[in-house]
Residue frames as a rotation matrix with the C-alpha (Angstrom) as fourth column:
MET 1
0.580 0.814 0.000 0.00
0.814 -0.580 0.000 0.00
0.000 0.000 -1.000 0.00
ARG 2
-0.151 -0.601 0.785 1.33
0.512 -0.727 -0.458 3.44
0.845 0.333 0.418 -0.92
ARG 3
-0.781 -0.204 -0.590 1.97
0.624 -0.307 -0.719 5.76
-0.035 -0.930 0.367 2.03
ALA 4
-0.861 0.505 0.065 -0.58
-0.484 -0.851 0.201 8.29
0.157 0.142 0.977 0.72
ASP 5
-0.086 0.851 -0.517 -3.21
-0.260 0.482 0.837 5.54
0.962 0.206 0.180 0.65
ARG 6
-0.295 -0.084 -0.952 -2.23
0.762 0.581 -0.288 4.44
0.577 -0.810 -0.107 4.16
LEU 7
-0.982 -0.078 -0.174 -2.60
0.167 -0.793 -0.586 7.97
-0.092 -0.604 0.792 5.53
PHE 8
-0.514 0.856 -0.055 -6.02
-0.681 -0.369 0.632 8.26
0.521 0.363 0.773 3.93
GLU 9
-0.004 0.503 -0.864 -7.00
0.148 0.855 0.497 4.89
0.989 -0.125 -0.078 5.40
ILE 10
-0.718 -0.315 -0.621 -5.84
0.644 0.037 -0.764 5.92
0.263 -0.948 0.176 8.88
VAL 11
-0.907 0.415 0.069 -8.12
-0.420 -0.881 -0.216 8.96
-0.029 -0.225 0.974 8.80
GLN 12
-0.197 0.886 -0.420 -11.05
-0.620 0.220 0.753 6.85
0.760 0.409 0.505 7.60
ILE 13
-0.185 0.086 -0.979 -10.55
0.492 0.870 -0.017 4.22
0.850 -0.485 -0.204 10.31
ILE 14
-0.886 -0.217 -0.411 -10.20
0.463 -0.358 -0.811 6.73
0.029 -0.908 0.417 13.16
ARG 15
-0.792 0.608 0.044 -13.23
-0.604 -0.793 0.076 8.75
0.081 0.034 0.996 12.08
SER 16
-0.077 0.800 -0.595 -15.38
-0.453 0.504 0.736 5.60
0.888 0.326 0.324 12.00
ARG 17
0.037 0.004 -0.999 -14.54
0.669 0.743 0.028 4.52
0.743 -0.669 0.024 15.59
ARG 18
0.941 0.324 0.099 -14.93
0.127 -0.608 0.783 6.05
0.314 -0.725 -0.614 19.06
LEU 19
0.510 -0.839 0.193 -11.34
-0.699 -0.273 0.662 5.22
-0.502 -0.472 -0.725 20.03
THR 20
0.939 -0.236 -0.249 -8.65
-0.037 0.652 -0.757 3.61
0.341 0.720 0.604 17.88
THR 21
0.641 -0.758 0.120 -5.39
-0.108 0.066 0.992 2.22
-0.760 -0.649 -0.039 19.22
ALA 22
0.075 -0.737 -0.672 -2.11
-0.965 -0.225 0.139 2.15
-0.253 0.638 -0.727 17.35
GLN 23
-0.716 -0.333 0.613 -2.13
-0.274 0.942 0.192 -1.65
-0.642 -0.030 -0.766 17.67
TYR 24
0.241 0.880 0.409 -5.51
0.297 0.335 -0.894 -1.82
-0.924 0.337 -0.181 15.93
LEU 25
0.741 -0.013 -0.672 -4.21
-0.549 -0.587 -0.595 0.37
-0.387 0.809 -0.442 13.09
SER 26
-0.328 -0.944 -0.041 -1.04
-0.859 0.280 0.428 -1.70
-0.392 0.175 -0.903 12.92
ASP 27
-0.517 0.195 0.834 -3.04
0.122 0.980 -0.154 -4.92
-0.848 0.022 -0.530 12.52
ARG 28
0.552 0.833 0.041 -5.47
0.206 -0.089 -0.975 -3.45
-0.808 0.547 -0.220 9.97
LEU 29
0.824 -0.236 -0.515 -2.79
-0.543 -0.591 -0.597 -1.85
-0.164 0.771 -0.615 7.81
GLU 30
0.862 -0.501 0.072 -0.12
0.506 0.860 -0.068 -4.55
-0.028 0.095 0.995 8.31
VAL 31
0.215 -0.829 0.516 2.59
-0.011 -0.531 -0.848 -2.11
0.977 0.177 -0.123 9.37
SER 32
-0.442 -0.465 -0.767 4.51
0.751 0.275 -0.600 -1.65
0.490 -0.841 0.228 12.63
CYS 33
0.565 0.601 -0.565 3.22
0.819 -0.493 0.293 0.45
-0.103 -0.628 -0.771 15.51
ARG 34
-0.259 -0.739 -0.621 6.27
0.510 -0.651 0.562 2.68
-0.820 -0.171 0.546 15.01
THR 35
-0.858 0.007 0.513 5.09
0.488 -0.301 0.819 3.39
0.161 0.953 0.255 11.47
VAL 36
0.162 0.986 0.043 1.60
0.848 -0.161 0.505 4.18
0.505 -0.046 -0.862 12.79
TYR 37
0.356 -0.078 -0.931 3.00
0.727 -0.603 0.329 6.63
-0.588 -0.794 -0.158 15.36
ARG 38
-0.698 -0.689 -0.193 5.02
0.379 -0.585 0.717 8.37
-0.607 0.428 0.670 12.65
ASP 39
-0.635 0.530 0.562 2.01
0.604 -0.113 0.789 8.56
0.482 0.841 -0.248 10.33
ILE 40
0.411 0.806 -0.426 -0.23
0.900 -0.282 0.333 9.95
0.148 -0.520 -0.841 13.09
SER 41
-0.003 -0.512 -0.859 2.38
0.566 -0.709 0.421 12.61
-0.824 -0.485 0.292 13.89
ASP 42
-0.908 -0.359 0.217 2.63
0.363 -0.410 0.837 13.60
-0.212 0.838 0.503 10.22
LEU 43
-0.219 0.915 0.340 -1.17
0.769 -0.052 0.637 13.83
0.600 0.400 -0.692 9.92
GLN 44
0.478 0.359 -0.802 -1.33
0.830 -0.483 0.279 16.02
-0.287 -0.799 -0.529 13.04
CYS 45
-0.413 -0.728 -0.546 1.41
0.406 -0.685 0.605 18.28
-0.815 0.029 0.579 11.66
ALA 46
-0.881 0.127 0.456 -0.60
0.429 -0.194 0.882 18.57
0.201 0.973 0.116 8.44
GLY 47
-0.798 0.553 0.239 -3.56
-0.588 -0.800 -0.115 19.94
0.128 -0.232 0.964 10.41
ILE 48
-0.145 0.758 -0.636 -5.72
-0.053 0.636 0.770 16.82
0.988 0.145 -0.052 10.74
PRO 49
-0.097 0.130 0.987 -7.38
-0.885 -0.466 -0.025 17.17
0.456 -0.875 0.160 14.21
ILE 50
0.298 0.077 -0.951 -6.41
0.167 0.977 0.132 13.76
0.940 -0.198 0.278 15.59
ARG 51
0.244 -0.146 0.959 -6.42
-0.886 -0.435 0.159 13.70
0.394 -0.888 -0.235 19.41
GLY 52
0.994 0.110 0.003 -4.83
-0.098 0.871 0.481 11.13
0.050 -0.478 0.877 21.70
GLU 53
0.181 -0.977 0.111 -1.49
-0.983 -0.180 0.026 9.58
-0.005 -0.114 -0.993 22.39
ALA 54
-0.233 -0.392 -0.890 0.51
-0.439 0.859 -0.264 6.38
0.868 0.329 -0.373 22.19
GLY 55
-0.934 -0.148 -0.324 -0.72
0.158 0.643 -0.749 3.73
0.320 -0.751 -0.578 24.62
VAL 56
-0.626 0.768 -0.134 -4.16
-0.151 -0.289 -0.945 5.31
-0.765 -0.571 0.297 24.96
GLY 57
-0.155 0.563 0.812 -5.70
0.899 0.421 -0.120 5.62
-0.410 0.711 -0.571 21.52
TYR 58
-0.962 -0.231 -0.149 -6.78
0.127 -0.855 0.502 8.21
-0.243 0.464 0.852 18.99
THR 59
0.108 0.989 0.099 -9.98
0.767 -0.019 -0.642 10.04
-0.633 0.145 -0.761 18.09
LEU 60
-0.710 -0.229 0.666 -10.87
0.647 -0.586 0.488 12.57
0.279 0.777 0.565 15.42
ASP 61
-0.865 0.372 -0.336 -12.57
-0.103 -0.788 -0.607 15.86
-0.490 -0.491 0.720 16.25
LYS 62
-0.112 0.917 0.383 -16.30
0.735 0.336 -0.589 15.72
-0.669 0.215 -0.711 15.62
GLY 63
0.714 0.495 -0.495 -17.36
0.040 -0.735 -0.677 17.51
-0.699 0.464 -0.544 12.48
PHE 64
-0.250 -0.856 -0.452 -14.07
-0.594 -0.233 0.770 16.91
-0.765 0.461 -0.450 10.69
ASP 65
0.691 0.395 0.605 -14.43
0.245 0.661 -0.710 15.68
-0.680 0.639 0.360 7.15
LEU 66
-0.496 -0.817 0.295 -12.12
0.551 -0.034 0.834 15.38
-0.671 0.576 0.467 4.21
PRO 67
-0.488 0.314 -0.814 -12.85
-0.598 -0.800 0.050 17.89
-0.636 0.512 0.578 1.43
PRO 68
0.351 0.696 0.627 -15.62
0.025 0.662 -0.749 16.37
-0.936 0.279 0.215 -0.71
LEU 69
-0.791 -0.507 0.343 -14.79
0.312 0.148 0.938 15.19
-0.526 0.849 0.041 -4.18
MET 70
-0.079 0.765 -0.639 -16.83
-0.510 -0.582 -0.634 17.06
-0.857 0.276 0.436 -6.76
PHE 71
-0.898 -0.100 0.429 -18.30
0.273 0.637 0.721 14.77
-0.345 0.765 -0.544 -9.41
THR 72
-0.433 0.821 -0.373 -21.15
-0.900 -0.371 0.228 15.32
0.049 0.434 0.899 -11.84
ARG 73
0.337 0.641 0.690 -23.81
-0.603 0.709 -0.365 12.61
-0.723 -0.293 0.626 -11.97
ALA 74
0.883 -0.066 -0.465 -22.42
-0.391 0.446 -0.805 11.46
0.260 0.893 0.368 -15.32
GLU 75
-0.122 -0.992 -0.016 -18.96
-0.731 0.101 -0.675 11.12
0.672 -0.070 -0.738 -13.77
ILE 76
-0.283 0.109 0.953 -20.41
-0.835 0.462 -0.300 9.11
-0.473 -0.880 -0.040 -10.88
GLU 77
0.777 0.613 0.144 -22.12
-0.435 0.687 -0.581 6.81
-0.455 0.389 0.801 -13.39
ALA 78
0.570 -0.639 -0.517 -18.84
-0.519 0.208 -0.829 6.40
0.637 0.741 -0.213 -15.29
VAL 79
-0.451 -0.752 0.480 -16.95
-0.846 0.188 -0.499 5.46
0.285 -0.631 -0.721 -12.12
ALA 80
0.017 0.555 0.832 -19.70
-0.713 0.590 -0.379 3.05
-0.701 -0.586 0.406 -11.02
LEU 81
0.907 0.323 -0.272 -19.82
-0.415 0.562 -0.715 1.38
-0.078 0.761 0.644 -14.42
GLY 82
0.168 -0.933 -0.318 -16.03
-0.663 0.132 -0.737 1.03
0.729 0.335 -0.596 -14.48
ALA 83
-0.507 -0.321 0.800 -16.06
-0.848 0.351 -0.396 -0.57
-0.154 -0.880 -0.450 -11.04
ASN 84
0.419 0.754 0.506 -18.83
-0.572 0.652 -0.497 -2.96
-0.705 -0.081 0.705 -12.07
LEU 85
0.756 -0.225 -0.615 -16.91
-0.525 0.351 -0.775 -3.96
0.390 0.909 0.147 -15.20
VAL 86
-0.307 -0.951 0.034 -13.83
-0.739 0.216 -0.639 -4.78
0.600 -0.221 -0.769 -13.14
ARG 87
-0.264 0.280 0.923 -15.87
-0.824 0.432 -0.366 -6.71
-0.502 -0.857 0.116 -10.56
SER 88
0.652 0.699 0.294 -17.43
-0.422 0.657 -0.625 -8.89
-0.629 0.284 0.723 -13.25
TRP 89
0.983 -0.162 -0.090 -14.67
-0.025 0.362 -0.932 -9.24
0.184 0.918 0.352 -15.84
ALA 90
0.138 -0.983 0.125 -11.35
-0.656 -0.185 -0.732 -9.15
0.742 0.019 -0.670 -13.95
ASP 91
-0.254 -0.323 -0.912 -9.57
0.330 0.857 -0.395 -11.40
0.909 -0.401 -0.111 -11.46
ASP 92
0.474 0.575 -0.666 -10.41
0.769 0.098 0.632 -11.49
0.429 -0.812 -0.396 -7.75
GLU 93
-0.301 -0.662 -0.686 -7.63
0.882 -0.467 0.064 -9.14
-0.363 -0.586 0.724 -6.66
MET 94
-0.941 -0.020 0.339 -8.74
0.203 -0.832 0.516 -6.49
0.272 0.554 0.787 -9.16
ALA 95
-0.025 0.999 0.019 -12.38
0.384 -0.008 0.923 -7.01
0.923 0.031 -0.383 -8.17
ARG 96
0.326 0.077 -0.942 -11.50
0.945 -0.041 0.324 -6.41
-0.014 -0.996 -0.086 -4.50
ALA 97
-0.696 -0.657 -0.289 -9.46
0.637 -0.751 0.173 -3.34
-0.331 -0.063 0.942 -5.44
ALA 98
-0.674 0.528 0.516 -12.39
0.190 -0.551 0.812 -1.95
0.714 0.646 0.271 -7.44
LYS 99
0.341 0.843 -0.415 -14.73
0.644 0.112 0.757 -2.50
0.685 -0.526 -0.505 -4.48
GLN 100
0.047 -0.425 -0.904 -12.31
0.939 -0.290 0.185 -0.74
-0.340 -0.858 0.385 -2.10
ALA 101
-0.911 -0.386 0.144 -11.79
0.411 -0.825 0.388 2.19
-0.030 0.413 0.910 -4.47
PHE 102
-0.274 0.918 0.288 -15.56
0.375 -0.174 0.911 2.42
0.886 0.357 -0.297 -4.91
ALA 103
0.475 0.463 -0.749 -16.02
0.840 0.015 0.542 2.70
0.262 -0.886 -0.382 -1.13
LYS 104
-0.371 -0.708 -0.600 -13.25
0.811 -0.562 0.161 5.29
-0.452 -0.427 0.783 -0.74
ILE 105
-0.880 0.074 0.470 -14.73
0.275 -0.726 0.630 7.50
0.388 0.684 0.618 -3.44
GLU 106
0.040 0.998 0.038 -18.25
0.475 -0.052 0.878 7.27
0.879 -0.017 -0.477 -2.05
VAL 107
0.204 0.006 -0.979 -17.11
0.978 -0.034 0.203 8.20
-0.032 -0.999 -0.013 1.46
VAL 108
-0.549 -0.516 -0.658 -15.72
0.518 -0.828 0.217 11.57
-0.657 -0.222 0.721 0.29
LEU 109
-0.543 0.482 0.688 -18.58
0.616 -0.328 0.716 12.52
0.571 0.812 -0.119 -2.00
PRO 110
-0.786 0.403 0.470 -20.85
-0.550 -0.802 -0.233 15.40
0.283 -0.441 0.851 -0.93
LYS 111
-0.756 0.484 0.442 -23.70
-0.131 0.549 -0.825 14.06
-0.642 -0.681 -0.352 1.21
ALA 112
0.143 0.889 -0.435 -26.27
-0.696 -0.222 -0.683 14.81
-0.703 0.401 0.587 -1.51
LEU 113
0.229 -0.119 -0.966 -24.49
-0.912 0.319 -0.256 12.43
0.339 0.940 -0.036 -3.88
ARG 114
-0.768 -0.503 0.397 -23.65
-0.621 0.737 -0.266 9.59
-0.159 -0.451 -0.878 -1.49
GLY 115
-0.214 0.682 0.700 -25.56
-0.042 0.709 -0.704 6.47
-0.976 -0.180 -0.123 -2.42
GLN 116
0.524 0.438 -0.731 -25.81
-0.693 -0.279 -0.664 7.47
-0.495 0.855 0.157 -6.07
MET 117
-0.425 -0.766 -0.483 -22.97
-0.905 0.377 0.198 5.16
0.030 0.521 -0.853 -7.04
GLU 118
-0.860 0.126 0.494 -24.74
-0.043 0.948 -0.316 2.08
-0.508 -0.293 -0.810 -5.67
LYS 119
0.054 0.998 0.039 -28.02
0.118 0.033 -0.992 3.18
-0.992 0.059 -0.116 -7.25
THR 120
-0.339 -0.240 -0.910 -26.57
-0.782 -0.465 0.414 3.78
-0.522 0.852 -0.030 -10.71
PRO 121
0.537 0.670 0.512 -28.65
-0.268 0.711 -0.650 1.69
-0.800 0.212 0.561 -13.17
LEU 122
0.465 -0.498 -0.732 -25.63
-0.821 0.068 -0.567 0.61
0.332 0.865 -0.377 -15.25
PHE 123
0.626 -0.140 0.767 -24.55
-0.399 0.788 0.469 -3.00
-0.670 -0.600 0.437 -15.02
ALA 124
-0.014 -0.662 -0.749 -21.80
-0.950 0.243 -0.197 -5.22
0.312 0.709 -0.632 -16.41
LEU 125
0.560 0.411 0.719 -22.98
-0.684 0.719 0.122 -8.80
-0.467 -0.561 0.684 -15.97
ASN 126
-0.348 -0.665 -0.661 -20.98
-0.839 0.535 -0.096 -11.96
0.417 0.521 -0.744 -16.48
PHE 127
0.551 0.699 0.456 -22.99
-0.822 0.548 0.153 -15.17
-0.143 -0.459 0.877 -16.05
GLU 128
0.938 -0.276 -0.208 -20.16
0.187 0.911 -0.367 -17.45
0.291 0.306 0.906 -17.24
ARG 129
0.600 -0.734 0.317 -17.27
-0.799 -0.571 0.188 -16.32
0.043 -0.366 -0.930 -15.08
ASP 130
0.731 -0.449 -0.514 -14.23
0.159 0.845 -0.510 -18.53
0.664 0.291 0.689 -15.77
GLU 131
0.928 -0.342 0.150 -12.22
-0.258 -0.297 0.919 -18.69
-0.270 -0.891 -0.364 -12.54
GLU 132
0.408 -0.819 0.403 -9.34
0.718 0.561 0.412 -20.54
-0.563 0.121 0.817 -14.21
LEU 133
0.312 -0.241 0.919 -9.02
0.769 -0.504 -0.393 -17.73
0.558 0.830 0.028 -16.76
TYR 134
0.809 0.048 0.585 -8.91
-0.190 -0.921 0.339 -15.12
0.556 -0.386 -0.736 -14.00
LEU 135
0.759 -0.646 0.077 -6.16
0.179 0.322 0.930 -17.04
-0.626 -0.692 0.360 -12.22
LYS 136
0.151 -0.685 0.712 -4.19
0.987 0.143 -0.072 -16.76
-0.053 0.714 0.698 -15.46
MET 137
0.531 0.139 0.836 -4.96
0.369 -0.926 -0.081 -13.07
0.762 0.351 -0.543 -15.61
SER 138
0.980 -0.154 0.130 -3.69
-0.183 -0.413 0.892 -12.55
-0.084 -0.898 -0.433 -12.07
ALA 139
0.439 -0.862 0.255 -0.44
0.585 0.489 0.647 -14.39
-0.682 -0.135 0.718 -12.84
LEU 140
0.098 -0.382 0.919 0.10
0.954 -0.227 -0.196 -12.41
0.284 0.896 0.342 -16.03
ARG 141
0.825 0.207 0.526 -0.58
0.085 -0.965 0.247 -9.08
0.559 -0.159 -0.814 -14.31
GLY 142
0.835 -0.551 0.010 2.13
-0.030 -0.028 0.999 -9.94
-0.550 -0.834 -0.039 -11.80
ALA 143
0.172 -0.792 0.585 4.56
0.857 0.413 0.308 -10.91
-0.486 0.449 0.750 -14.55
ILE 144
0.385 0.029 0.923 3.91
0.672 -0.694 -0.258 -7.65
0.633 0.719 -0.286 -16.41
ARG 145
0.958 0.043 0.282 4.41
-0.146 -0.774 0.616 -5.62
0.245 -0.632 -0.735 -13.25
MET 146
0.638 -0.739 0.216 7.63
-0.111 0.189 0.976 -7.43
-0.762 -0.646 0.038 -12.26
LYS 147
0.474 -0.418 -0.775 8.90
-0.880 -0.185 -0.438 -7.75
0.040 0.890 -0.455 -15.87
HIS 148
-0.353 -0.494 0.795 9.33
-0.455 0.833 0.315 -11.52
-0.817 -0.251 -0.519 -15.71
LYS 149
-0.625 0.094 -0.775 9.21
-0.727 0.291 0.622 -13.71
0.284 0.952 -0.113 -18.78
VAL 150
0.064 0.701 0.710 6.40
-0.684 0.548 -0.481 -16.25
-0.726 -0.455 0.515 -18.98
ARG 151
-0.937 -0.264 -0.229 6.30
-0.349 0.682 0.643 -19.64
-0.014 0.682 -0.731 -20.65
ILE 152
-0.100 0.980 0.172 2.88
-0.734 0.043 -0.678 -20.68
-0.672 -0.194 0.715 -21.93
GLU 153
-0.768 0.107 0.632 1.26
0.442 0.802 0.402 -23.55
-0.463 0.588 -0.663 -23.75
TYR 154
-0.388 0.602 -0.698 -0.85
-0.526 -0.766 -0.369 -21.99
-0.757 0.224 0.614 -26.49
ARG 155
-0.392 0.397 0.830 -3.49
0.686 0.727 -0.024 -23.40
-0.613 0.560 -0.557 -28.81
ASP 156
-0.915 0.019 -0.402 -4.23
-0.238 -0.831 0.503 -21.37
-0.325 0.556 0.765 -31.95
ALA 157
-0.123 0.959 -0.256 -7.52
-0.885 -0.223 -0.409 -21.13
-0.449 0.176 0.876 -33.88
ARG 158
0.218 0.136 -0.966 -6.68
-0.742 0.666 -0.074 -24.40
0.634 0.733 0.246 -35.71
SER 159
0.938 0.188 0.291 -5.97
-0.345 0.578 0.739 -26.18
-0.029 -0.794 0.607 -32.40
ASN 160
0.404 -0.889 -0.218 -2.23
0.362 0.374 -0.854 -26.34
0.840 0.266 0.472 -33.10
SER 161
0.978 -0.041 -0.203 -0.29
0.190 -0.220 0.957 -26.22
-0.084 -0.975 -0.207 -29.84
THR 162
0.218 -0.951 0.217 3.06
0.309 -0.144 -0.940 -24.53
0.926 0.272 0.263 -29.27
THR 163
0.458 -0.214 -0.863 5.17
0.863 -0.122 0.489 -23.58
-0.210 -0.969 0.129 -26.28
ARG 164
0.441 -0.235 0.866 6.05
0.370 -0.832 -0.414 -19.87
0.818 0.503 -0.280 -26.19
LEU 165
-0.158 -0.504 -0.849 8.49
0.961 -0.275 -0.015 -17.85
-0.226 -0.818 0.528 -24.11
LEU 166
0.345 0.502 0.793 7.11
0.688 -0.710 0.150 -14.32
0.638 0.494 -0.590 -23.87
ARG 167
-0.907 -0.368 -0.206 7.92
0.418 -0.722 -0.552 -10.87
0.054 -0.586 0.808 -22.60
PRO 168
0.013 1.000 -0.025 4.42
0.997 -0.011 0.073 -9.91
0.073 -0.026 -0.997 -21.36
LEU 169
-0.839 -0.380 0.389 3.62
0.425 -0.905 0.032 -6.27
0.339 0.193 0.921 -22.12
CYS 170
-0.754 0.635 0.168 -0.06
-0.646 -0.671 -0.363 -5.56
-0.118 -0.382 0.917 -21.52
LEU 171
-0.704 0.662 0.257 -3.53
0.614 0.749 -0.248 -7.06
-0.357 -0.016 -0.934 -21.09
SER 172
-0.853 0.474 -0.219 -6.46
-0.522 -0.761 0.387 -5.81
0.017 0.444 0.896 -23.17
PHE 173
-0.524 0.768 0.369 -10.16
0.203 0.533 -0.822 -6.52
-0.827 -0.355 -0.435 -22.91
PHE 174
-0.800 0.393 -0.452 -12.10
-0.562 -0.231 0.794 -7.13
0.208 0.890 0.406 -26.14
ALA 175
-0.362 0.675 0.643 -15.39
-0.700 0.259 -0.666 -8.12
-0.616 -0.691 0.379 -24.54
PRO 176
0.911 0.147 0.386 -15.72
-0.408 0.172 0.897 -10.91
0.066 -0.974 0.217 -23.64
ILE 177
0.706 -0.688 -0.168 -12.12
0.568 0.692 -0.446 -11.84
0.423 0.219 0.879 -24.55
TRP 178
0.769 -0.618 -0.163 -8.99
-0.283 -0.558 0.780 -10.97
-0.573 -0.554 -0.604 -22.56
MET 179
0.857 -0.502 0.119 -5.85
0.296 0.290 -0.910 -10.68
0.422 0.815 0.397 -24.68
LEU 180
0.522 -0.795 -0.310 -2.17
0.272 -0.189 0.944 -10.67
-0.809 -0.577 0.117 -23.74
SER 181
0.925 -0.378 0.026 0.13
-0.116 -0.347 -0.931 -8.64
0.361 0.858 -0.365 -25.98
ALA 182
0.657 -0.728 0.197 3.74
-0.019 0.245 0.969 -9.76
-0.754 -0.640 0.147 -25.73
TYR 183
0.213 -0.693 -0.689 7.06
-0.975 -0.105 -0.196 -10.01
0.063 0.714 -0.698 -27.49
CYS 184
0.935 0.204 0.292 7.37
-0.217 0.976 0.013 -13.65
-0.282 -0.076 0.956 -28.53
GLU 185
0.066 -0.998 -0.025 10.91
-0.754 -0.066 0.653 -14.98
-0.653 -0.025 -0.757 -28.41
LEU 186
-0.064 -0.020 0.998 9.96
0.393 0.918 0.044 -17.98
-0.917 0.395 -0.051 -30.56
ARG 187
0.583 0.410 0.701 8.76
0.798 -0.125 -0.590 -15.77
-0.154 0.903 -0.400 -33.44
GLY 188
-0.558 -0.812 -0.173 11.01
0.781 -0.584 0.220 -12.80
-0.280 -0.012 0.960 -32.73
GLU 189
-0.707 0.436 0.557 7.99
0.107 -0.712 0.694 -10.50
0.699 0.550 0.456 -33.06
PHE 190
-0.742 0.568 0.357 5.05
-0.613 -0.360 -0.703 -9.02
-0.271 -0.740 0.615 -31.21
ARG 191
-0.698 0.594 -0.401 2.07
0.167 0.679 0.715 -11.32
0.697 0.432 -0.573 -30.89
ASN 192
-0.309 0.707 0.636 -1.37
-0.929 -0.367 -0.042 -11.31
0.204 -0.604 0.771 -29.25
PHE 193
-0.840 -0.017 -0.542 -2.56
0.054 0.992 -0.114 -14.30
0.540 -0.125 -0.832 -27.24
ARG 194
0.136 0.953 0.271 -6.09
-0.544 -0.156 0.824 -15.03
0.828 -0.260 0.497 -26.05
LEU 195
-0.512 -0.343 0.788 -6.15
-0.859 0.188 -0.476 -16.04
0.015 -0.920 -0.391 -22.40
ASP 196
0.393 0.758 0.520 -8.88
-0.725 0.603 -0.331 -18.62
-0.565 -0.247 0.787 -23.05
ARG 197
0.872 -0.158 -0.464 -6.54
-0.263 0.648 -0.715 -20.45
0.414 0.745 0.524 -25.45
MET 198
-0.138 -0.955 0.264 -3.68
-0.808 -0.046 -0.587 -20.62
0.572 -0.294 -0.766 -22.99
GLY 199
0.509 0.177 -0.843 -2.90
0.253 0.905 0.343 -23.83
0.823 -0.388 0.415 -21.20
GLU 200
0.532 -0.384 -0.754 -0.32
0.839 0.121 0.530 -23.95
-0.112 -0.915 0.387 -18.45
ILE 201
0.708 -0.336 0.622 1.34
-0.086 -0.914 -0.395 -20.65
0.701 0.226 -0.676 -17.55
ASP 202
0.429 -0.661 -0.616 4.78
0.903 0.327 0.278 -20.58
0.017 -0.675 0.737 -15.94
VAL 203
0.931 -0.219 0.292 5.94
-0.219 -0.975 -0.034 -17.22
0.292 -0.032 -0.956 -14.62
THR 204
0.447 -0.839 -0.309 9.71
0.665 0.543 -0.513 -17.74
0.598 0.023 0.801 -14.78
ASP 205
0.614 -0.348 -0.708 12.38
0.527 -0.487 0.696 -16.14
-0.587 -0.801 -0.116 -12.62
LYS 206
-0.381 -0.738 0.557 13.94
0.915 -0.213 0.343 -14.68
-0.134 0.640 0.756 -15.78
GLY 207
0.286 0.441 -0.851 13.56
0.333 -0.878 -0.343 -10.92
-0.898 -0.185 -0.398 -15.64
PHE 208
-0.006 -0.314 0.949 13.83
0.996 -0.083 -0.021 -8.71
0.086 0.946 0.314 -18.70
GLU 209
-0.362 -0.186 -0.913 14.81
0.316 -0.946 0.067 -5.11
-0.877 -0.264 0.402 -19.33
ASP 210
0.742 0.611 -0.276 13.38
0.008 -0.419 -0.908 -2.78
-0.670 0.672 -0.316 -21.96
GLU 211
-0.462 -0.834 0.301 15.16
0.393 0.111 0.913 -3.27
-0.795 0.540 0.276 -25.27
THR 212
-0.395 0.280 -0.875 14.58
-0.685 -0.724 0.077 -1.21
-0.612 0.630 0.477 -28.38
GLY 213
-0.523 0.284 -0.804 12.05
-0.711 0.376 0.595 -2.93
0.471 0.882 0.005 -30.61
LYS 214
-0.568 0.266 -0.779 10.65
0.351 0.934 0.063 -5.10
0.744 -0.238 -0.624 -27.81
THR 215
-0.968 0.128 -0.216 8.85
0.150 -0.396 -0.906 -2.65
-0.201 -0.909 0.365 -25.51
LEU 216
-0.103 0.994 -0.045 5.22
0.795 0.055 -0.604 -1.75
-0.597 -0.098 -0.796 -24.95
ASP 217
0.136 0.109 -0.985 5.84
-0.248 -0.959 -0.140 1.65
-0.959 0.264 -0.103 -26.57
ASP 218
-0.808 -0.471 -0.353 7.23
-0.471 0.157 0.868 -0.10
-0.353 0.868 -0.349 -29.65
PHE 219
-0.741 0.596 0.311 4.19
0.636 0.771 0.037 -2.37
-0.217 0.225 -0.950 -29.76
LEU 220
0.183 0.860 -0.476 1.74
0.557 -0.489 -0.671 0.54
-0.810 -0.143 -0.569 -29.45
ALA 221
-0.205 -0.330 -0.922 3.63
-0.522 -0.759 0.388 2.49
-0.828 0.561 -0.017 -32.11
ARG 222
-0.986 -0.163 0.038 3.27
-0.068 0.595 0.801 -0.45
-0.153 0.787 -0.598 -34.49
VAL 223
-0.354 0.931 0.091 -0.44
0.845 0.360 -0.396 -0.77
-0.401 -0.064 -0.914 -33.73
THR 224
0.187 0.402 -0.896 -0.88
0.076 -0.915 -0.395 2.94
-0.979 0.006 -0.202 -34.43
ARG 225
-0.611 -0.497 -0.615 0.94
-0.569 -0.264 0.779 2.66
-0.550 0.826 -0.122 -37.78
GLU 226
-0.968 0.212 0.133 -1.18
0.250 0.799 0.546 -0.29
0.009 0.562 -0.827 -38.82
């Protein structure tokens, strides 16, 4: 969790409870009590009216609220629809993240607009959720983030199977298909791979660095030209 997100979370937790101990915050946020004490001190120095002390607990002055986020109703609908899409069509980690972001946004909306996100009549339904596919998606997201090569078993449209060693670059959603774009070391070229045609995925311990002609920017530039 980024420090900015942790500070925001500390304020939200304290304001929702009568008294909050550093140990409780430590357990919730999975950081040390020393980190909590430092964060509380920084928040107090920034003008957040947190009262209390180490060993006793903390409270937030009544009436304090974070500045409300100003959204139009159309913007609220866009955010709600995006969150619903992720909940239905992405892996479990992303679905949880969307739910948490949804809650954080709603909490800092002006009172007149709170509840509108949940009531938005825009849905993104998925009645055939493939959990195995979303496990693949989660593994590939991690490989992209860490820049680790992946080895996959892939079946093409003619049911021909090959083993590929890839530099994973990005995931794209072409409803209802998820696609991995990668630099394929077997072909020596960029290729797109449907997740539903992938067999076993092995995220290797082989890292890779950006090399001219093999990066995401190079891939996007080629797509733009074509």
